[in-house]
GULO-231714 format. One record per residue (C-alpha): residue number from 1; residue in three letters; x negated, y, z negated. Coordinates in nm, 2 decimals. Layout:
<rs>
@pos->NUM	code->ala	east->X	north->Y	up->Z
...
</rs>
This chain:
<rs>
@pos->1	code->met	east->0.00	north->0.00	up->0.00
@pos->2	code->arg	east->-0.28	north->0.24	up->-0.09
@pos->3	code->gln	east->-0.45	north->0.16	up->0.23
@pos->4	code->leu	east->-0.14	north->0.25	up->0.43
@pos->5	code->ile	east->-0.10	north->0.58	up->0.25
@pos->6	code->cys	east->-0.46	north->0.67	up->0.31
@pos->7	code->met	east->-0.42	north->0.59	up->0.68
@pos->8	code->met	east->-0.11	north->0.80	up->0.71
@pos->9	code->ala	east->-0.29	north->1.09	up->0.54
@pos->10	code->leu	east->-0.58	north->1.07	up->0.78
@pos->11	code->met	east->-0.35	north->1.07	up->1.08
@pos->12	code->ala	east->-0.18	north->1.38	up->0.95
@pos->13	code->thr	east->-0.51	north->1.55	up->0.89
@pos->14	code->leu	east->-0.63	north->1.47	up->1.24
@pos->15	code->ser	east->-0.30	north->1.59	up->1.39
@pos->16	code->ala	east->-0.32	north->1.92	up->1.20
@pos->17	code->ser	east->-0.68	north->1.97	up->1.31
@pos->18	code->ala	east->-0.58	north->1.93	up->1.67
@pos->19	code->gln	east->-0.33	north->2.22	up->1.63
@pos->20	code->gln	east->-0.57	north->2.46	up->1.44
@pos->21	code->val	east->-0.76	north->2.73	up->1.62
@pos->22	code->asn	east->-1.13	north->2.66	up->1.62
@pos->23	code->asp	east->-1.44	north->2.74	up->1.82
@pos->24	code->asn	east->-1.39	north->2.44	up->2.05
@pos->25	code->asn	east->-1.03	north->2.48	up->2.15
@pos->26	code->thr	east->-1.00	north->2.87	up->2.16
@pos->27	code->pro	east->-1.21	north->3.15	up->2.30
@pos->28	code->leu	east->-1.21	north->3.34	up->1.97
@pos->29	code->his	east->-1.39	north->3.64	up->2.13
@pos->30	code->leu	east->-1.07	north->3.70	up->2.33
@pos->31	code->met	east->-0.85	north->3.72	up->2.03
@pos->32	code->arg	east->-0.62	north->4.03	up->2.01
@pos->33	code->pro	east->-0.81	north->4.30	up->1.81
@pos->34	code->ala	east->-0.63	north->4.46	up->1.52
@pos->35	code->asn	east->-0.65	north->4.80	up->1.69
@pos->36	code->gln	east->-0.47	north->4.69	up->2.01
@pos->37	code->gln	east->-0.20	north->4.94	up->1.98
@pos->38	code->arg	east->-0.45	north->5.23	up->1.95
@pos->39	code->tyr	east->-0.71	north->5.12	up->2.19
@pos->40	code->gly	east->-0.75	north->5.06	up->2.56
@pos->41	code->ile	east->-0.67	north->5.24	up->2.88
@pos->42	code->pro	east->-0.34	north->5.42	up->2.91
@pos->43	code->thr	east->-0.14	north->5.46	up->3.23
@pos->44	code->gln	east->-0.10	north->5.80	up->3.39
@pos->45	code->asp	east->0.28	north->5.77	up->3.35
@pos->46	code->ala	east->0.25	north->5.70	up->2.98
@pos->47	code->val	east->0.03	north->6.00	up->2.92
@pos->48	code->lys	east->0.27	north->6.22	up->3.12
@pos->49	code->gln	east->0.56	north->6.09	up->2.92
@pos->50	code->thr	east->0.38	north->6.21	up->2.60
@pos->51	code->ile	east->0.30	north->6.56	up->2.72
@pos->52	code->asp	east->0.65	north->6.59	up->2.88
@pos->53	code->cys	east->0.79	north->6.52	up->2.53
@pos->54	code->val	east->0.57	north->6.80	up->2.39
@pos->55	code->leu	east->0.67	north->7.04	up->2.67
@pos->56	code->his	east->1.04	north->6.98	up->2.61
@pos->57	code->tyr	east->1.00	north->7.05	up->2.24
@pos->58	code->ile	east->0.81	north->7.37	up->2.28
@pos->59	code->asp	east->1.05	north->7.49	up->2.55
@pos->60	code->ser	east->1.33	north->7.46	up->2.29
@pos->61	code->glu	east->1.13	north->7.64	up->2.03
@pos->62	code->thr	east->1.01	north->7.94	up->2.23
@pos->63	code->pro	east->1.30	north->8.13	up->2.38
@pos->64	code->ala	east->1.19	north->8.38	up->2.65
@pos->65	code->gln	east->1.44	north->8.64	up->2.55
@pos->66	code->leu	east->1.48	north->8.98	up->2.39
@pos->67	code->val	east->1.74	north->9.05	up->2.13
@pos->68	code->asp	east->1.87	north->9.33	up->1.92
@pos->69	code->lys	east->1.74	north->9.24	up->1.57
@pos->70	code->arg	east->2.04	north->9.40	up->1.40
@pos->71	code->thr	east->2.30	north->9.19	up->1.59
@pos->72	code->gly	east->2.10	north->8.91	up->1.75
@pos->73	code->lys	east->2.26	north->9.00	up->2.08
@pos->74	code->glu	east->2.05	north->8.92	up->2.39
@pos->75	code->met	east->1.92	north->9.21	up->2.59
@pos->76	code->thr	east->1.88	north->9.16	up->2.96
@pos->77	code->arg	east->1.78	north->9.51	up->3.09
@pos->78	code->met	east->1.43	north->9.64	up->3.02
@pos->79	code->lys	east->1.55	north->10.00	up->3.02
@pos->80	code->asp	east->1.76	north->9.92	up->2.71
@pos->81	code->ile	east->1.46	north->9.84	up->2.50
@pos->82	code->asp	east->1.45	north->10.05	up->2.18
@pos->83	code->gln	east->1.31	north->10.03	up->1.83
@pos->84	code->tyr	east->1.55	north->9.76	up->1.74
@pos->85	code->thr	east->1.45	north->9.53	up->2.02
@pos->86	code->gln	east->1.24	north->9.22	up->1.94
@pos->87	code->leu	east->1.15	north->8.89	up->2.09
@pos->88	code->lys	east->1.40	north->8.63	up->2.00
@pos->89	code->gln	east->1.24	north->8.41	up->1.73
@pos->90	code->gly	east->1.20	north->8.04	up->1.77
@pos->91	code->gly	east->0.96	north->7.81	up->1.60
@pos->92	code->phe	east->0.65	north->7.96	up->1.76
@pos->93	code->arg	east->0.53	north->8.31	up->1.87
@pos->94	code->leu	east->0.50	north->8.39	up->2.24
@pos->95	code->thr	east->0.22	north->8.64	up->2.19
@pos->96	code->ser	east->-0.01	north->8.46	up->1.95
@pos->97	code->tyr	east->-0.35	north->8.32	up->2.03
@pos->98	code->glu	east->-0.22	north->7.97	up->1.97
@pos->99	code->trp	east->0.03	north->8.03	up->2.24
@pos->100	code->gly	east->-0.23	north->8.16	up->2.47
@pos->101	code->val	east->-0.40	north->7.83	up->2.43
@pos->102	code->thr	east->-0.07	north->7.66	up->2.50
@pos->103	code->tyr	east->-0.02	north->7.86	up->2.82
@pos->104	code->ser	east->-0.36	north->7.75	up->2.95
@pos->105	code->gly	east->-0.29	north->7.38	up->2.86
@pos->106	code->val	east->0.05	north->7.39	up->3.03
@pos->107	code->leu	east->-0.10	north->7.55	up->3.34
@pos->108	code->ala	east->-0.36	north->7.27	up->3.35
@pos->109	code->ala	east->-0.08	north->7.01	up->3.33
@pos->110	code->tyr	east->0.09	north->7.17	up->3.62
@pos->111	code->glu	east->-0.23	north->7.17	up->3.82
@pos->112	code->val	east->-0.29	north->6.80	up->3.77
@pos->113	code->thr	east->0.07	north->6.67	up->3.79
@pos->114	code->gly	east->0.24	north->6.91	up->4.03
@pos->115	code->asp	east->0.54	north->6.92	up->3.80
@pos->116	code->lys	east->0.69	north->7.26	up->3.83
@pos->117	code->ala	east->0.85	north->7.25	up->3.49
@pos->118	code->tyr	east->0.50	north->7.32	up->3.35
@pos->119	code->arg	east->0.44	north->7.61	up->3.59
@pos->120	code->asp	east->0.78	north->7.76	up->3.52
@pos->121	code->tyr	east->0.74	north->7.75	up->3.15
@pos->122	code->val	east->0.43	north->7.97	up->3.16
@pos->123	code->tyr	east->0.54	north->8.20	up->3.44
@pos->124	code->lys	east->0.87	north->8.28	up->3.27
@pos->125	code->arg	east->0.70	north->8.39	up->2.95
@pos->126	code->his	east->0.42	north->8.57	up->3.11
@pos->127	code->lys	east->0.66	north->8.76	up->3.33
@pos->128	code->leu	east->0.87	north->8.86	up->3.02
@pos->129	code->leu	east->0.56	north->8.99	up->2.84
@pos->130	code->ser	east->0.45	north->9.19	up->3.14
@pos->131	code->asp	east->0.79	north->9.33	up->3.22
@pos->132	code->met	east->0.87	north->9.44	up->2.87
@pos->133	code->ala	east->0.54	north->9.61	up->2.80
@pos->134	code->pro	east->0.59	north->9.95	up->2.97
@pos->135	code->gln	east->0.91	north->10.03	up->2.79
@pos->136	code->phe	east->0.78	north->9.90	up->2.46
@pos->137	code->glu	east->0.48	north->10.13	up->2.50
@pos->138	code->lys	east->0.71	north->10.43	up->2.51
@pos->139	code->val	east->0.90	north->10.31	up->2.20
@pos->140	code->tyr	east->0.58	north->10.24	up->2.01
@pos->141	code->glu	east->0.44	north->10.58	up->2.09
@pos->142	code->lys	east->0.76	north->10.75	up->1.96
@pos->143	code->his	east->0.84	north->10.54	up->1.66
@pos->144	code->lys	east->0.52	north->10.36	up->1.55
@pos->145	code->asp	east->0.73	north->10.08	up->1.42
@pos->146	code->ile	east->0.77	north->9.78	up->1.64
@pos->147	code->asp	east->0.80	north->9.40	up->1.63
@pos->148	code->val	east->0.46	north->9.27	up->1.55
@pos->149	code->asn	east->0.48	north->9.00	up->1.82
@pos->150	code->val	east->0.54	north->9.28	up->2.07
@pos->151	code->arg	east->0.27	north->9.50	up->1.92
@pos->152	code->arg	east->0.00	north->9.24	up->2.00
@pos->153	code->val	east->0.08	north->9.29	up->2.37
@pos->154	code->ile	east->0.07	north->9.67	up->2.38
@pos->155	code->asp	east->-0.17	north->9.75	up->2.11
@pos->156	code->pro	east->-0.41	north->9.46	up->2.02
@pos->157	code->his	east->-0.59	north->9.49	up->1.69
@pos->158	code->ala	east->-0.81	north->9.19	up->1.71
@pos->159	code->leu	east->-0.95	north->8.93	up->1.95
@pos->160	code->asp	east->-0.68	north->8.70	up->1.83
@pos->161	code->asp	east->-0.43	north->8.94	up->1.98
@pos->162	code->ala	east->-0.59	north->8.96	up->2.32
@pos->163	code->gly	east->-0.83	north->8.69	up->2.44
@pos->164	code->ala	east->-0.63	north->8.37	up->2.47
@pos->165	code->val	east->-0.32	north->8.51	up->2.62
@pos->166	code->cys	east->-0.53	north->8.72	up->2.85
@pos->167	code->val	east->-0.73	north->8.43	up->2.99
@pos->168	code->ser	east->-0.40	north->8.23	up->3.05
@pos->169	code->met	east->-0.27	north->8.53	up->3.25
@pos->170	code->ile	east->-0.58	north->8.55	up->3.46
@pos->171	code->lys	east->-0.55	north->8.17	up->3.54
@pos->172	code->ala	east->-0.19	north->8.22	up->3.64
@pos->173	code->leu	east->-0.28	north->8.52	up->3.86
@pos->174	code->leu	east->-0.57	north->8.33	up->4.02
@pos->175	code->ser	east->-0.31	north->8.07	up->4.12
@pos->176	code->asp	east->-0.04	north->8.31	up->4.23
@pos->177	code->arg	east->-0.15	north->8.66	up->4.32
@pos->178	code->thr	east->0.21	north->8.78	up->4.34
@pos->179	code->leu	east->0.26	north->8.76	up->3.96
@pos->180	code->pro	east->0.29	north->9.10	up->3.80
@pos->181	code->leu	east->0.02	north->9.04	up->3.54
@pos->182	code->arg	east->-0.28	north->9.26	up->3.63
@pos->183	code->glu	east->-0.18	north->9.56	up->3.42
@pos->184	code->arg	east->-0.16	north->9.35	up->3.11
@pos->185	code->ile	east->-0.48	north->9.17	up->3.19
@pos->186	code->asp	east->-0.67	north->9.50	up->3.23
@pos->187	code->his	east->-0.52	north->9.62	up->2.90
@pos->188	code->tyr	east->-0.64	north->9.31	up->2.71
@pos->189	code->val	east->-0.98	north->9.32	up->2.87
@pos->190	code->asp	east->-1.02	north->9.68	up->2.78
@pos->191	code->tyr	east->-0.97	north->9.59	up->2.42
@pos->192	code->ile	east->-1.22	north->9.30	up->2.43
@pos->193	code->met	east->-1.49	north->9.49	up->2.61
@pos->194	code->asn	east->-1.46	north->9.83	up->2.46
@pos->195	code->lys	east->-1.27	north->9.83	up->2.13
@pos->196	code->glu	east->-1.35	north->9.50	up->1.94
@pos->197	code->phe	east->-1.58	north->9.55	up->1.64
@pos->198	code->arg	east->-1.93	north->9.43	up->1.70
@pos->199	code->leu	east->-2.26	north->9.40	up->1.52
@pos->200	code->ser	east->-2.57	north->9.60	up->1.63
@pos->201	code->asp	east->-2.67	north->9.35	up->1.90
@pos->202	code->gly	east->-2.32	north->9.35	up->2.05
@pos->203	code->ile	east->-2.18	north->9.01	up->1.92
@pos->204	code->phe	east->-1.81	north->9.00	up->1.84
@pos->205	code->ala	east->-1.76	north->9.03	up->1.47
@pos->206	code->arg	east->-1.51	north->9.11	up->1.19
@pos->207	code->leu	east->-1.50	north->9.30	up->0.86
@pos->208	code->arg	east->-1.35	north->9.01	up->0.67
@pos->209	code->pro	east->-1.38	north->8.82	up->0.45
@pos->210	code->gln	east->-1.71	north->8.99	up->0.41
@pos->211	code->lys	east->-1.86	north->9.30	up->0.58
@pos->212	code->asn	east->-2.01	north->9.21	up->0.92
@pos->213	code->thr	east->-1.90	north->8.85	up->0.95
@pos->214	code->val	east->-1.92	north->8.64	up->1.26
@pos->215	code->trp	east->-1.65	north->8.37	up->1.31
@pos->216	code->leu	east->-1.71	north->8.08	up->1.54
@pos->217	code->asp	east->-1.34	north->8.11	up->1.64
@pos->218	code->asp	east->-1.42	north->8.43	up->1.81
@pos->219	code->met	east->-1.62	north->8.26	up->2.08
@pos->220	code->phe	east->-1.29	north->8.14	up->2.22
@pos->221	code->met	east->-1.09	north->8.44	up->2.12
@pos->222	code->gly	east->-1.31	north->8.67	up->2.33
@pos->223	code->ile	east->-1.55	north->8.51	up->2.57
@pos->224	code->pro	east->-1.34	north->8.31	up->2.82
@pos->225	code->ala	east->-1.13	north->8.61	up->2.91
@pos->226	code->val	east->-1.45	north->8.80	up->2.99
@pos->227	code->ala	east->-1.58	north->8.51	up->3.20
@pos->228	code->tyr	east->-1.25	north->8.47	up->3.39
@pos->229	code->met	east->-1.25	north->8.85	up->3.45
@pos->230	code->gly	east->-1.56	north->8.79	up->3.64
@pos->231	code->lys	east->-1.38	north->8.53	up->3.85
@pos->232	code->leu	east->-1.09	north->8.76	up->3.91
@pos->233	code->thr	east->-1.29	north->9.07	up->4.00
@pos->234	code->gly	east->-1.61	north->8.92	up->4.13
@pos->235	code->glu	east->-1.81	north->9.17	up->3.91
@pos->236	code->ser	east->-2.13	north->9.02	up->3.77
@pos->237	code->lys	east->-2.11	north->9.24	up->3.46
@pos->238	code->tyr	east->-1.84	north->9.01	up->3.32
@pos->239	code->tyr	east->-2.03	north->8.69	up->3.38
@pos->240	code->asp	east->-2.34	north->8.84	up->3.22
@pos->241	code->glu	east->-2.15	north->8.96	up->2.91
@pos->242	code->ala	east->-1.98	north->8.62	up->2.87
@pos->243	code->ala	east->-2.31	north->8.44	up->2.90
@pos->244	code->arg	east->-2.48	north->8.68	up->2.66
@pos->245	code->gln	east->-2.21	north->8.63	up->2.40
@pos->246	code->val	east->-2.25	north->8.25	up->2.41
@pos->247	code->gln	east->-2.62	north->8.29	up->2.34
@pos->248	code->leu	east->-2.56	north->8.54	up->2.06
@pos->249	code->phe	east->-2.32	north->8.30	up->1.89
@pos->250	code->ala	east->-2.55	north->8.01	up->1.94
@pos->251	code->asp	east->-2.84	north->8.20	up->1.79
@pos->252	code->arg	east->-2.64	north->8.24	up->1.46
@pos->253	code->met	east->-2.41	north->7.95	up->1.45
@pos->254	code->trp	east->-2.57	north->7.64	up->1.61
@pos->255	code->val	east->-2.74	north->7.40	up->1.38
@pos->256	code->glu	east->-2.98	north->7.20	up->1.59
@pos->257	code->ser	east->-3.05	north->6.93	up->1.34
@pos->258	code->asp	east->-2.68	north->6.83	up->1.31
@pos->259	code->gly	east->-2.57	north->6.90	up->1.66
@pos->260	code->leu	east->-2.28	north->7.11	up->1.54
@pos->261	code->phe	east->-2.18	north->7.48	up->1.48
@pos->262	code->arg	east->-2.13	north->7.64	up->1.14
@pos->263	code->his	east->-1.80	north->7.81	up->1.10
@pos->264	code->gly	east->-1.91	north->8.14	up->0.95
@pos->265	code->trp	east->-2.21	north->8.37	up->0.93
@pos->266	code->val	east->-2.23	north->8.67	up->0.71
@pos->267	code->glu	east->-2.50	north->8.93	up->0.79
@pos->268	code->ala	east->-2.59	north->9.00	up->0.42
@pos->269	code->met	east->-2.58	north->8.64	up->0.32
@pos->270	code->gln	east->-2.90	north->8.44	up->0.26
@pos->271	code->pro	east->-2.92	north->8.15	up->0.34
@pos->272	code->his	east->-2.63	north->8.08	up->0.58
@pos->273	code->pro	east->-2.44	north->7.77	up->0.46
@pos->274	code->ala	east->-2.31	north->7.54	up->0.73
@pos->275	code->phe	east->-1.95	north->7.42	up->0.70
@pos->276	code->tyr	east->-1.87	north->7.22	up->1.01
@pos->277	code->trp	east->-1.49	north->7.29	up->1.04
@pos->278	code->gly	east->-1.34	north->7.07	up->1.31
@pos->279	code->arg	east->-1.12	north->7.32	up->1.49
@pos->280	code->ala	east->-1.38	north->7.59	up->1.50
@pos->281	code->asn	east->-1.62	north->7.35	up->1.66
@pos->282	code->gly	east->-1.34	north->7.29	up->1.91
@pos->283	code->trp	east->-1.32	north->7.66	up->1.99
@pos->284	code->ala	east->-1.69	north->7.67	up->2.06
@pos->285	code->leu	east->-1.68	north->7.36	up->2.28
@pos->286	code->leu	east->-1.38	north->7.48	up->2.47
@pos->287	code->thr	east->-1.54	north->7.82	up->2.52
@pos->288	code->met	east->-1.84	north->7.66	up->2.69
@pos->289	code->cys	east->-1.61	north->7.45	up->2.92
@pos->290	code->glu	east->-1.42	north->7.76	up->3.01
@pos->291	code->val	east->-1.73	north->7.96	up->3.09
@pos->292	code->leu	east->-1.89	north->7.69	up->3.29
@pos->293	code->asp	east->-1.57	north->7.65	up->3.49
@pos->294	code->val	east->-1.62	north->8.00	up->3.64
@pos->295	code->leu	east->-1.99	north->8.09	up->3.59
@pos->296	code->pro	east->-2.16	north->8.09	up->3.93
@pos->297	code->glu	east->-2.39	north->7.79	up->3.99
@pos->298	code->asn	east->-2.69	north->8.02	up->4.04
@pos->299	code->his	east->-2.64	north->8.22	up->3.72
@pos->300	code->ala	east->-2.95	north->8.23	up->3.51
@pos->301	code->ser	east->-2.78	north->8.13	up->3.19
@pos->302	code->arg	east->-2.59	north->7.84	up->3.33
@pos->303	code->pro	east->-2.85	north->7.57	up->3.25
@pos->304	code->gln	east->-2.88	north->7.69	up->2.90
@pos->305	code->ile	east->-2.51	north->7.68	up->2.84
@pos->306	code->leu	east->-2.47	north->7.35	up->3.00
@pos->307	code->gly	east->-2.75	north->7.21	up->2.78
@pos->308	code->leu	east->-2.58	north->7.34	up->2.47
@pos->309	code->leu	east->-2.25	north->7.18	up->2.57
@pos->310	code->gln	east->-2.42	north->6.85	up->2.63
@pos->311	code->lys	east->-2.59	north->6.86	up->2.29
@pos->312	code->his	east->-2.27	north->6.96	up->2.12
@pos->313	code->ile	east->-2.07	north->6.67	up->2.28
@pos->314	code->ala	east->-2.35	north->6.43	up->2.17
@pos->315	code->gly	east->-2.32	north->6.56	up->1.81
@pos->316	code->leu	east->-1.94	north->6.52	up->1.81
@pos->317	code->ala	east->-1.93	north->6.18	up->1.97
@pos->318	code->arg	east->-2.13	north->6.02	up->1.70
@pos->319	code->arg	east->-1.89	north->6.15	up->1.43
@pos->320	code->gln	east->-1.57	north->6.02	up->1.59
@pos->321	code->his	east->-1.36	north->5.81	up->1.35
@pos->322	code->his	east->-1.28	north->5.45	up->1.47
@pos->323	code->asp	east->-0.91	north->5.55	up->1.51
@pos->324	code->gly	east->-1.01	north->5.82	up->1.76
@pos->325	code->phe	east->-0.97	north->6.12	up->1.54
@pos->326	code->trp	east->-1.23	north->6.36	up->1.40
@pos->327	code->his	east->-1.24	north->6.47	up->1.04
@pos->328	code->gln	east->-1.14	north->6.82	up->0.91
@pos->329	code->leu	east->-1.50	north->6.87	up->0.80
@pos->330	code->leu	east->-1.69	north->6.69	up->1.07
@pos->331	code->asp	east->-1.97	north->6.56	up->0.85
@pos->332	code->arg	east->-1.76	north->6.47	up->0.55
@pos->333	code->asn	east->-1.57	north->6.14	up->0.61
@pos->334	code->asp	east->-1.37	north->6.19	up->0.29
@pos->335	code->thr	east->-1.18	north->6.48	up->0.45
@pos->336	code->tyr	east->-0.86	north->6.41	up->0.64
@pos->337	code->leu	east->-0.83	north->6.32	up->1.01
@pos->338	code->glu	east->-0.71	north->6.62	up->1.20
@pos->339	code->ala	east->-0.53	north->6.63	up->1.54
@pos->340	code->ser	east->-0.59	north->6.98	up->1.69
@pos->341	code->ala	east->-0.97	north->6.94	up->1.68
@pos->342	code->thr	east->-0.93	north->6.59	up->1.81
@pos->343	code->ala	east->-0.72	north->6.71	up->2.10
@pos->344	code->ile	east->-0.96	north->6.99	up->2.19
@pos->345	code->tyr	east->-1.26	north->6.75	up->2.19
@pos->346	code->thr	east->-1.06	north->6.50	up->2.39
@pos->347	code->tyr	east->-0.99	north->6.76	up->2.66
@pos->348	code->cys	east->-1.34	north->6.90	up->2.67
@pos->349	code->ile	east->-1.51	north->6.56	up->2.68
@pos->350	code->ala	east->-1.28	north->6.43	up->2.96
@pos->351	code->his	east->-1.32	north->6.76	up->3.14
@pos->352	code->ala	east->-1.70	north->6.75	up->3.12
@pos->353	code->ile	east->-1.69	north->6.40	up->3.26
@pos->354	code->asn	east->-1.46	north->6.50	up->3.55
@pos->355	code->lys	east->-1.69	north->6.80	up->3.63
@pos->356	code->gly	east->-2.00	north->6.57	up->3.63
@pos->357	code->trp	east->-2.16	north->6.75	up->3.33
@pos->358	code->ile	east->-2.19	north->6.44	up->3.12
@pos->359	code->asp	east->-2.20	north->6.07	up->3.19
@pos->360	code->ala	east->-1.87	north->5.88	up->3.21
@pos->361	code->lys	east->-2.03	north->5.56	up->3.10
@pos->362	code->ala	east->-2.16	north->5.72	up->2.79
@pos->363	code->tyr	east->-1.86	north->5.93	up->2.69
@pos->364	code->gly	east->-1.55	north->5.80	up->2.88
@pos->365	code->ala	east->-1.45	north->5.56	up->2.61
@pos->366	code->thr	east->-1.48	north->5.84	up->2.35
@pos->367	code->ala	east->-1.24	north->6.05	up->2.55
@pos->368	code->leu	east->-0.98	north->5.77	up->2.58
@pos->369	code->leu	east->-1.01	north->5.69	up->2.21
@pos->370	code->gly	east->-0.95	north->6.05	up->2.13
@pos->371	code->trp	east->-0.64	north->6.05	up->2.35
@pos->372	code->gln	east->-0.51	north->5.75	up->2.16
@pos->373	code->ala	east->-0.53	north->5.96	up->1.84
@pos->374	code->val	east->-0.36	north->6.26	up->2.00
@pos->375	code->asn	east->-0.09	north->6.03	up->2.14
@pos->376	code->gln	east->-0.04	north->5.88	up->1.80
@pos->377	code->ser	east->0.01	north->6.23	up->1.65
@pos->378	code->val	east->0.30	north->6.32	up->1.88
@pos->379	code->asn	east->0.63	north->6.21	up->1.72
@pos->380	code->asp	east->0.96	north->6.13	up->1.90
@pos->381	code->lys	east->1.07	north->6.49	up->1.89
@pos->382	code->gly	east->0.76	north->6.61	up->2.07
@pos->383	code->gln	east->0.61	north->6.76	up->1.75
@pos->384	code->val	east->0.24	north->6.73	up->1.70
@pos->385	code->glu	east->0.16	north->6.60	up->1.35
@pos->386	code->asn	east->-0.17	north->6.60	up->1.15
@pos->387	code->val	east->-0.25	north->6.96	up->1.24
@pos->388	code->cys	east->-0.43	north->7.19	up->1.00
@pos->389	code->val	east->-0.25	north->7.52	up->0.95
@pos->390	code->gly	east->-0.42	north->7.86	up->1.02
@pos->391	code->thr	east->-0.75	north->7.87	up->0.84
@pos->392	code->gly	east->-0.97	north->8.16	up->0.73
@pos->393	code->met	east->-1.33	north->8.13	up->0.62
@pos->394	code->gly	east->-1.48	north->7.98	up->0.31
@pos->395	code->phe	east->-1.81	north->7.87	up->0.18
@pos->396	code->asp	east->-1.71	north->7.56	up->-0.02
@pos->397	code->ala	east->-1.59	north->7.22	up->0.08
@pos->398	code->ala	east->-1.26	north->7.23	up->-0.11
@pos->399	code->phe	east->-1.14	north->7.53	up->0.09
@pos->400	code->tyr	east->-1.14	north->7.32	up->0.41
@pos->401	code->ala	east->-1.07	north->6.98	up->0.26
@pos->402	code->tyr	east->-0.74	north->7.09	up->0.11
@pos->403	code->arg	east->-0.60	north->7.30	up->0.39
@pos->404	code->pro	east->-0.23	north->7.19	up->0.45
@pos->405	code->val	east->-0.11	north->7.02	up->0.77
@pos->406	code->his	east->0.22	north->7.09	up->0.92
@pos->407	code->val	east->0.42	north->7.01	up->1.24
@pos->408	code->met	east->0.49	north->7.38	up->1.28
@pos->409	code->ala	east->0.12	north->7.47	up->1.29
@pos->410	code->ala	east->0.11	north->7.61	up->1.65
@pos->411	code->his	east->-0.26	north->7.51	up->1.70
@pos->412	code->gly	east->-0.18	north->7.15	up->1.80
@pos->413	code->tyr	east->0.06	north->7.20	up->2.09
@pos->414	code->gly	east->-0.16	north->7.35	up->2.36
@pos->415	code->pro	east->-0.45	north->7.13	up->2.30
@pos->416	code->ala	east->-0.23	north->6.82	up->2.30
@pos->417	code->ile	east->-0.09	north->6.90	up->2.65
@pos->418	code->trp	east->-0.43	north->7.01	up->2.77
@pos->419	code->ala	east->-0.59	north->6.69	up->2.66
@pos->420	code->gly	east->-0.32	north->6.48	up->2.82
@pos->421	code->ala	east->-0.35	north->6.67	up->3.15
@pos->422	code->glu	east->-0.73	north->6.61	up->3.16
@pos->423	code->ile	east->-0.69	north->6.24	up->3.07
@pos->424	code->ile	east->-0.46	north->6.20	up->3.37
@pos->425	code->arg	east->-0.73	north->6.36	up->3.58
@pos->426	code->leu	east->-0.98	north->6.13	up->3.42
@pos->427	code->leu	east->-0.77	north->5.83	up->3.52
@pos->428	code->gln	east->-0.73	north->5.96	up->3.87
@pos->429	code->gln	east->-1.10	north->6.03	up->3.93
@pos->430	code->gln	east->-1.28	north->5.77	up->3.72
@pos->431	code->his	east->-1.28	north->5.39	up->3.70
@pos->432	code->pro	east->-1.22	north->5.27	up->3.35
@pos->433	code->lys	east->-1.16	north->4.90	up->3.29
@pos->434	code->met	east->-1.13	north->4.67	up->2.99
@pos->435	code->asn	east->-1.42	north->4.42	up->2.99
@pos->436	code->asp	east->-1.47	north->4.18	up->2.70
@pos->437	code->ser	east->-1.21	north->4.37	up->2.50
@pos->438	code->ala	east->-1.40	north->4.70	up->2.53
@pos->439	code->val	east->-1.33	north->5.01	up->2.74
@pos->440	code->his	east->-1.60	north->5.06	up->3.01
@pos->441	code->phe	east->-1.63	north->5.32	up->3.29
@pos->442	code->tyr	east->-1.76	north->5.20	up->3.63
@pos->443	code->asp	east->-1.89	north->5.38	up->3.94
@pos->444	code->glu	east->-1.62	north->5.24	up->4.15
@pos->445	code->glu	east->-1.30	north->5.04	up->4.11
@pos->446	code->val	east->-1.36	north->4.69	up->3.97
@pos->447	code->pro	east->-1.18	north->4.43	up->4.19
@pos->448	code->thr	east->-1.08	north->4.19	up->3.91
@pos->449	code->asn	east->-0.85	north->4.16	up->3.61
@pos->450	code->glu	east->-1.06	north->3.88	up->3.44
@pos->451	code->pro	east->-1.11	north->3.94	up->3.07
@pos->452	code->ile	east->-1.49	north->3.93	up->3.11
@pos->453	code->phe	east->-1.68	north->4.02	up->3.43
@pos->454	code->asn	east->-2.02	north->4.15	up->3.55
@pos->455	code->tyr	east->-2.07	north->4.51	up->3.65
@pos->456	code->asp	east->-1.96	north->4.43	up->4.01
@pos->457	code->gly	east->-1.65	north->4.24	up->3.91
@pos->458	code->lys	east->-1.79	north->3.90	up->3.98
@pos->459	code->ile	east->-1.78	north->3.61	up->3.74
@pos->460	code->arg	east->-2.12	north->3.47	up->3.68
@pos->461	code->tyr	east->-2.13	north->3.32	up->3.33
</rs>
């Protein structure tokens, strides 16, 4: 009896062993990774669905209308504008620098997809700002009391008021010379070139939070508009000033040993601490992309700016979290994962690949991983989550580490659409393929769907 029981137990064990996964009966290296939902190569259609969702949301939250602030009644005639007229309020402000970024991102999406919904979103709002300005200037001159969102358009007080919206208008005008935007563009550029506070060497600066403070943010708030004015007018003085400003910022803010930019620099401070805030590094990287897009190929400063861009991307790439995000403080992994910086880096890295400035083999997977993080941050309503709210300058880690995040932080929307648009272009121009469960970029389309293949698509193992 005991012998029979032992025999039955042995047969059961052998049967179970035959059904278990082991190294002989299963290619374990092809098992589904735990990150499968946040890794791989998206389709162009899937990316566009995500940015379409964001567009539909921001369209509902940014009405392009004027209203009487006493009654809420819509005003349709510009000649009726008076001291009680304001832009209708939605979730976001049509005239803020964040929305200047959004206009540029949406224009990029139109350029790559051809979907006129993107073009119309921008043109409608640009036209409103341009059309309303002359009458509001008269009201402002008379009453000196005006909706602050309108005041930014007719009387800029800072680079935040001028640069980002200005460069988006220049891009629109370069695409369609019939748009009535030139007067506003000239007004913004006059502020940037002639009225913005500067230090003795001419670098854009502020008087807060300390006297004579340089903010990394102001690279983007001022320089791209100057560079694009060179493209619009053909005048070399604008290219030269844009290139000079990039170098002035790099001289103070670039930390070579870490491959990153510090957020703030105060003239009277010694030493100059380096806090590597994520979004500010995004503004710097985006500035270099914008400048290189229009700076003539033979400009003397181009190689230097391109080299700085390449070093910055290298410094950022090695700090990417394995879920695709970057941290709020880039060199402190105990700070939270932040979506607006991630979206800006994703756009810039993909754009640099598409322009041939960096190697697709080295950085293509970084860009796609970044997109997975951005995509994950867009909820079903089209809101962008995990975005740090507006942030001033500090000189301690706690200031940055505990900044709130909120879906109504406007900084995430333009970068998310911009990143998606450039990822679509990346998928159109480049040749990514999954090989042995990893994302790889190839020089040409690989003619196989085998799970593992050699560089030429052949199976020789």
